[in-house]
C-alpha positions in Angstrom: 113.4 31.4 95.8 110.0 30.5 94.5 107.0 31.3 96.7 103.9 29.4 97.9 101.0 31.4 99.2 98.7 29.3 101.5 95.2 30.8 102.1 93.9 28.6 105.0 90.9 31.1 105.5 88.7 30.3 108.4 85.3 28.9 107.7 82.6 31.4 106.9 85.0 34.3 106.1 84.4 34.5 102.3 86.9 31.8 101.4 84.5 30.2 98.8 84.1 33.5 97.0 87.8 34.0 96.9 88.4 30.4 95.7 85.7 30.9 93.0 87.4 34.2 91.9 90.9 32.6 91.8 89.5 29.7 89.8 87.9 32.0 87.3 91.1 34.0 86.6 93.6 31.2 86.4 94.8 32.3 82.9 95.2 35.9 84.0 97.1 34.8 87.1 99.5 32.8 84.9 100.3 35.8 82.9 101.2 37.6 86.1 103.5 34.7 87.2 101.0 33.1 89.6 99.5 29.7 89.5 96.3 28.5 91.2 96.6 24.8 90.5 93.5 23.0 89.3 92.9 19.6 90.9 89.1 19.3 91.3 86.7 22.1 91.9 87.7 25.6 92.9 89.4 24.8 96.2 92.1 22.5 97.4 90.0 20.7 100.1 91.0 17.1 99.3 94.7 18.0 99.5 94.1 19.8 102.8 92.2 16.8 104.1 95.1 14.6 103.1 97.5 16.7 105.1 95.4 17.0 108.2 94.3 13.4 108.0 90.6 14.4 108.1 87.9 11.8 107.5 85.3 12.8 104.9 82.0 12.0 106.3 81.0 10.7 109.8 83.8 8.5 111.2 81.4 6.1 112.9 79.1 5.9 109.9 81.5 4.9 107.3 83.5 8.1 106.8 86.6 7.7 104.5 90.1 8.9 105.1 91.5 11.0 102.3 94.3 9.3 100.5 97.8 10.8 100.4 97.5 10.9 96.6 95.2 13.9 97.0 98.1 16.0 98.4 100.6 14.5 96.0 98.5 15.7 93.0 98.7 19.3 94.2 102.3 19.0 95.3 103.3 17.8 91.8 101.6 20.9 90.2 103.3 23.2 92.7 106.8 21.7 92.3 106.4 21.6 88.5 105.7 25.3 88.2 108.0 28.3 88.1 105.3 30.7 89.2 104.2 31.7 92.7 101.7 29.1 93.7 98.5 29.9 95.5 96.6 27.2 97.3 93.3 27.7 99.3 91.2 25.6 101.6 89.5 26.4 104.9 90.7 23.0 106.1 94.4 24.1 106.2 93.3 26.2 109.1 92.6 23.0 111.1 96.2 21.7 110.8 98.2 20.9 113.9 101.7 22.2 114.3 103.1 18.8 113.4 100.9 18.6 110.3 102.1 22.1 109.3 105.7 20.9 109.6 105.0 18.0 107.3 103.4 20.4 104.8 106.5 22.7 105.0 108.8 19.8 104.5 107.0 18.6 101.4 107.4 22.0 99.8 110.8 22.9 101.1 111.9 24.5 97.9 109.6 27.5 98.3 109.3 30.4 100.6 105.8 30.1 102.3 103.5 32.9 103.0 100.3 32.4 104.8 97.3 34.8 104.2 94.2 34.5 106.3 90.9 36.2 105.6 88.9 37.5 108.5 85.3 38.4 109.0 83.7 40.3 112.0 82.0 37.8 114.4 78.4 39.1 113.9 78.8 38.4 110.1 80.3 35.0 110.7 77.4 34.1 112.9 74.9 35.3 110.4 76.6 33.3 107.7 76.8 30.2 109.8 73.1 30.5 110.7 72.1 30.9 107.0 74.2 27.9 106.1 72.6 25.9 108.8 69.1 26.8 107.5 70.0 25.4 104.0 
């Protein structure tokens, strides 16, 4: 059975660096029977927002819901590949159990493995503070 690796990475745990690295070595991954699907940018945030029904922007100030097509674009690339697929977005970590069931049912033809990244709390706090200062 084909495999799907989901990297939901918690916020501020180095996920952006990992996503950048995966994006930069797409060709090398392909030669090793992996695919890191390219949709837009280095991560799969829009697909994750679509699954978790997250509004982009402030809800009360005109935020927009992410359309299901964003997930469907990624799903099509996953289903159309023979390789082990890797997807990554911090926003997958915000999914409810029901949303995870939907995600699993959409990709039922693959064995799913979930890999989290972790960072010690003092480093997470420092990173969050630095982000806040920007």
